[in-house]
N, C-alpha and C positions, 0 to 999 in steps of 0.2 A: 361162316354160314351166312346165307343170304335170305333173310325174312323180309317180306314186304306186305304192305296193305293190311296191317294188323288192326282188327276191330273187335271190341268186346270189353267186358268188365271183369276184373279179377277182384274178388272181395277178400280182404284180409281181416282175420279175427283171432286175436291172441296168437295161438300156435298153429294156425292153419290158413289155407287159401282155397277159394273155390271159384270156378269159372263155368259159364254156360254159353254155348253157341259162340265161342271165341273163334274168329276166323282169321286166316292169314294165308299168304302165298309163300311157298318155299321153292326156290328154283323155278318160279313161274307157275307152279301147280297150286291151285286153291285147296285148302284144308279147313276143316271145322273140328273143334275140340270142346269137350265137356269133361270136367273132372274136379278132383280135389287133391290137395297135398296137406297132410297133417304131420305134426311133430317135426319141426324143422331140423332138429339135431339128429334125428334118426327117422327120416321121412317114410311115411306110408303114402303111396300114390295110387289113386283110382282114376283111370284115364280112358276116355273114348276118343279116338282119332279117326277121321274119315276124309276121303277124297273120292274122286270119281272111280279110281282103280283100287282103293285100299280102305278097309275098315278094320280097326284094331280095338279090342276091349281088353284092358289089362288092370291087374292089381299088383303093384310092385312095392317092395320095401327095401330100405338100406339098413343093413344090420352088420355091425362089426366088420366093416370093410367089404361087404358083399352086397350086390344088387340081387334081390331074390324076386323072381317072377312067380308069384303065387298062382296067378292065371294070366294067360296072354293068348287070346284067340281072335280069329277074324278071317278075313278074306283078302287075298291079293289077286287081282284080275279074276280068273275063274277058279282059283284054288283056295280051299279052306285050310286053316292051320290052327294048331293048339300047342302051346309050349309051356312048360314049367321048368324051373331050375334056378341056378344061381351062377353069378359071375363075380369073381374077386376083383377088387379095385386096388391099384397101387399107384403111387406117384408116377406119372408119365405113361400110364397105359392100363391094360386089363390083364388079369391073371386067369388062366383056365379055370373052368368051373364045371358044374354038372348041368345037363339039359335033358329034358324028356320031351319028346315031341310026338304029335300025332298029325299026320298029313292026310 
């Protein structure tokens, strides 16, 4: 992965981290993110991510080997999307899961 020009502050407090207006470039494209991560052993993630062509607002959690998208919605180019579901994790890759989408 190629991240560049990272600017912002991540605040750590006990079992959580928070960030606001954290900016970076990924593959030359500028992004901004705001969010939080709580419960490091079984994370709950609240994330907003935006660029010129993308906006994503999501609430994710990691539970018993699955990444669960409680909500994940946004816009890519001129298309809106909304996704819920789960994907299993295993060493070396992903396992099929359930996904529900609305385009």
